[in-house]
Rosetta silent file (secondary structure, phi, psi, omega in degrees, C-alpha in Angstrom):
SEQUENCE: QAQLVESGGGLVQPGGSLRLSCVASGFMFELSVLSWYRQAPGKERELVATITQLGSTTNYPDSVKGRFTISRDNAKKTVDLQMDSLKPEDTAVYYCNAAWGDRDYWGQGTQVTVSS
SCORE:     score description
SCORE:     0.000 S_00000001
   1 L     0.000   56.903 -175.758   16.188 -153.777  -55.015 S_00000001
   2 L   -75.458  136.424 -177.151   17.874 -156.487  -52.943 S_00000001
   3 E  -137.038  145.841  173.843   19.123 -159.465  -54.859 S_00000001
   4 E  -135.315  122.754 -172.082   20.795 -162.747  -54.008 S_00000001
   5 E  -129.456  117.017  178.923   21.939 -164.957  -56.923 S_00000001
   6 E   -91.163  150.557  175.749   23.196 -168.508  -56.315 S_00000001
   7 E  -153.207  161.226  172.497   25.378 -170.343  -58.649 S_00000001
   8 L   107.718   -3.496  177.541   27.519 -173.581  -58.756 S_00000001
   9 L   -72.005  171.412 -179.310   24.974 -176.281  -58.472 S_00000001
  10 E   165.029 -165.016 -177.867   24.926 -179.366  -60.604 S_00000001
  11 E  -103.300  134.243 -178.056   25.168 -183.149  -60.729 S_00000001
  12 E  -144.475  150.658  176.301   27.826 -184.883  -58.756 S_00000001
  13 L   -80.155  153.322  174.224   28.600 -188.479  -57.652 S_00000001
  14 L   -55.296  136.379 -177.550   28.508 -189.540  -54.104 S_00000001
  15 L    94.869  -10.124  178.317   31.717 -188.658  -52.331 S_00000001
  16 L   -79.448 -178.400 -179.950   32.289 -185.708  -54.688 S_00000001
  17 L  -125.768  157.212  176.194   32.527 -181.981  -54.059 S_00000001
  18 E  -157.569  142.821 -174.116   30.816 -178.929  -55.042 S_00000001
  19 E  -118.263  114.631  173.892   31.196 -175.199  -54.294 S_00000001
  20 E   -96.981  151.043  179.967   28.146 -172.940  -54.277 S_00000001
  21 E  -131.414  145.778  177.925   28.399 -169.226  -54.515 S_00000001
  22 E  -136.852  128.397 -179.009   25.941 -166.442  -53.791 S_00000001
  23 E  -111.712  128.960 -177.209   26.368 -162.803  -54.910 S_00000001
  24 E  -109.378  153.993  172.677   24.477 -160.079  -53.124 S_00000001
  25 E  -161.672  160.013  173.428   23.504 -156.555  -54.014 S_00000001
  26 L    78.286   14.088  174.533   21.031 -153.771  -52.965 S_00000001
  27 L  -155.250  176.998 -177.986   21.198 -154.163  -49.242 S_00000001
  28 L   -79.528   75.919  178.879   23.626 -153.937  -46.198 S_00000001
  29 H   -51.393  -46.945 -172.761   25.349 -157.239  -46.859 S_00000001
  30 H   -68.725  -17.623  175.826   28.053 -156.601  -44.258 S_00000001
  31 H   -99.229   10.486 -177.826   25.482 -156.165  -41.559 S_00000001
  32 L  -106.165  146.189  166.128   23.588 -159.388  -42.366 S_00000001
  33 E   -83.953  134.023 -175.037   23.807 -162.844  -40.953 S_00000001
  34 E  -111.397  141.003 -178.820   24.131 -165.164  -43.901 S_00000001
  35 E  -140.366  158.188  166.468   22.838 -168.684  -44.166 S_00000001
  36 E  -116.742  131.823  178.735   22.441 -171.511  -46.629 S_00000001
  37 E  -119.588  164.565  176.602   19.220 -173.487  -46.542 S_00000001
  38 E  -140.955  154.811  176.970   18.134 -176.518  -48.610 S_00000001
  39 E  -148.128  119.465 -179.123   14.832 -178.041  -49.540 S_00000001
  40 L   -96.125  161.004  178.365   14.254 -181.502  -51.036 S_00000001
  41 L   -56.982  128.358  176.635   10.961 -182.526  -52.728 S_00000001
  42 L    79.707    7.093 -178.102    8.369 -183.214  -50.134 S_00000001
  43 L  -126.608  163.040 -177.871   10.432 -182.038  -47.200 S_00000001
  44 L   -75.329  154.079  174.628   10.645 -178.858  -45.139 S_00000001
  45 L   -72.859  134.365 -176.144   13.304 -176.282  -45.827 S_00000001
  46 E  -125.644  147.102  179.445   16.187 -176.818  -43.509 S_00000001
  47 E   -75.295  131.538  178.151   19.159 -174.739  -42.333 S_00000001
  48 E  -103.390  -39.461 -179.914   22.466 -175.920  -43.609 S_00000001
  49 E  -163.284  149.358 -179.876   24.949 -173.339  -42.442 S_00000001
  50 E  -136.774  138.526  175.951   25.126 -169.887  -40.830 S_00000001
  51 E  -135.729  139.048 -174.209   27.892 -167.343  -40.585 S_00000001
  52 L   -77.219 -176.467 -165.313   27.880 -164.129  -38.573 S_00000001
  53 L   -67.441  -40.110 -175.968   28.589 -160.612  -39.985 S_00000001
  54 L   -96.041    1.254 -177.575   32.383 -160.656  -39.659 S_00000001
  55 L    75.979   15.924 -176.271   32.683 -164.386  -40.307 S_00000001
  56 L   -80.653  -16.253 -177.250   33.974 -165.140  -36.834 S_00000001
  57 L  -134.012  134.500  178.314   31.307 -167.660  -35.968 S_00000001
  58 E  -132.663  154.723 -178.206   29.753 -170.465  -38.082 S_00000001
  59 E  -140.662  140.061 -177.791   27.128 -173.057  -37.212 S_00000001
  60 L  -137.454  147.790  169.535   26.186 -176.356  -38.930 S_00000001
  61 L   -78.956  163.230 -178.521   23.635 -179.045  -38.119 S_00000001
  62 L   -60.390  -26.124  177.232   24.994 -182.474  -37.429 S_00000001
  63 L   -58.716  -29.316 -176.017   23.932 -183.677  -40.852 S_00000001
  64 L  -126.547   -1.766 -178.278   26.576 -181.672  -42.595 S_00000001
  65 L   -62.580  131.757 -178.464   29.020 -180.832  -39.914 S_00000001
  66 L    92.594  -14.148 -178.680   32.603 -181.746  -40.960 S_00000001
  67 L  -111.007  -39.331 -178.765   31.609 -181.926  -44.604 S_00000001
  68 E  -102.409  140.834  173.654   30.295 -178.440  -45.375 S_00000001
  69 E  -129.154  128.497  175.790   32.061 -175.070  -44.905 S_00000001
  70 E  -102.012  140.924  179.073   30.513 -171.714  -45.185 S_00000001
  71 E  -143.768  164.870  179.689   32.516 -168.529  -45.801 S_00000001
  72 E  -142.341  156.059  175.569   31.945 -164.896  -46.726 S_00000001
  73 E  -133.392  100.979  178.921   33.769 -162.012  -48.337 S_00000001
  74 L   -67.923  -23.173  176.493   32.179 -158.710  -47.397 S_00000001
  75 L   -72.518  -37.532 -179.752   34.271 -156.778  -49.843 S_00000001
  76 L   -95.653   -1.748 -178.922   32.959 -158.860  -52.738 S_00000001
  77 L    56.176   50.601  179.865   29.486 -159.319  -51.163 S_00000001
  78 E  -134.440  151.150  171.591   29.604 -163.065  -51.575 S_00000001
  79 E  -135.021  134.416 -173.884   28.924 -166.083  -49.449 S_00000001
  80 E  -118.108  156.978  173.505   30.073 -169.542  -50.451 S_00000001
  81 E  -129.781  106.429  173.550   29.251 -173.032  -49.401 S_00000001
  82 E   -83.929  120.571 -175.258   31.967 -175.693  -49.856 S_00000001
  83 E  -116.876  118.193  174.886   30.429 -179.146  -49.914 S_00000001
  84 L  -116.474  155.842  174.253   32.645 -182.226  -49.566 S_00000001
  85 L    53.917   52.540 -174.943   31.902 -185.928  -49.252 S_00000001
  86 L   -70.650  147.397  177.855   28.502 -185.409  -50.725 S_00000001
  87 L  -118.880  155.678  173.400   25.747 -187.936  -50.137 S_00000001
  88 H   -51.478  -33.555 -178.687   22.555 -188.663  -51.993 S_00000001
  89 H   -71.773   -8.261  174.749   20.595 -187.277  -49.137 S_00000001
  90 H   -84.430   -2.051  176.819   22.202 -183.896  -49.806 S_00000001
  91 L   -62.659  122.846 -175.143   20.196 -183.615  -53.003 S_00000001
  92 E  -175.076  173.091  166.208   18.073 -180.509  -52.759 S_00000001
  93 E   -96.391  126.212 -174.588   17.596 -177.039  -54.004 S_00000001
  94 E  -101.278  131.231 -177.454   20.007 -174.802  -52.069 S_00000001
  95 E  -122.284  137.543  179.664   19.115 -171.235  -51.159 S_00000001
  96 E   -91.640  135.930 -179.505   21.199 -168.373  -49.985 S_00000001
  97 E  -133.145  143.652  178.416   19.624 -166.221  -47.241 S_00000001
  98 E  -130.505  130.233 -176.883   20.501 -162.887  -45.671 S_00000001
  99 E  -116.056  113.539 -172.137   19.003 -161.671  -42.457 S_00000001
 100 E  -131.368   98.323 -174.806   19.306 -157.891  -41.806 S_00000001
 101 L    59.807 -125.199  177.290   17.360 -156.432  -38.922 S_00000001
 102 L   -93.900   15.537  177.480   13.672 -157.232  -39.620 S_00000001
 103 E  -105.552  149.769 -175.167   14.423 -158.022  -43.311 S_00000001
 104 E  -140.875  107.035 -175.459   14.925 -161.443  -44.665 S_00000001
 105 E  -106.323  145.083 -175.066   16.196 -161.915  -48.218 S_00000001
 106 E  -134.957  149.140  173.909   16.304 -165.105  -50.362 S_00000001
 107 L   -89.091 -175.975 -177.077   17.841 -166.132  -53.604 S_00000001
 108 L   -88.441  -13.798  171.312   16.110 -168.169  -56.247 S_00000001
 109 L    97.832  151.959  179.567   17.986 -171.326  -55.413 S_00000001
 110 E  -135.015  135.480 -174.509   20.400 -173.681  -57.229 S_00000001
 111 E   -87.797  133.294  174.865   19.854 -177.358  -57.681 S_00000001
 112 E  -118.462  120.541  177.497   22.326 -179.894  -56.261 S_00000001
 113 E  -120.976  126.516  176.706   21.912 -183.561  -57.239 S_00000001
 114 E  -118.406  110.795 -173.002   24.110 -186.260  -55.866 S_00000001
 115 L  -155.216  146.770 -178.606   23.702 -189.471  -57.675 S_00000001
 116 L   -95.917    0.000    0.000   25.702 -192.241  -59.168 S_00000001
């Protein structure tokens, strides 16, 4: 009964900030590589950020590097995505993902809309 539940999405103006959170349960969270993905209408799902098991390594694509920060708390079984300097092109449904061995878990997603 693995679950990932995202929260924190909403409507923000360009240049604003938003913090997304994801709470996990039902699997070995601490052994999982965690990622945030996003998907805009008519576009492919794309990787936004990745963090390793102990949080020692993070990776971001150039499109969000310097603006987004991923973090995790293994005790709380949470992974967050801090988004700053938001742009309209950041508008998408954001999904939390956990990869553990041959297993791949996904949340339901949370909508982020950046518009003036």
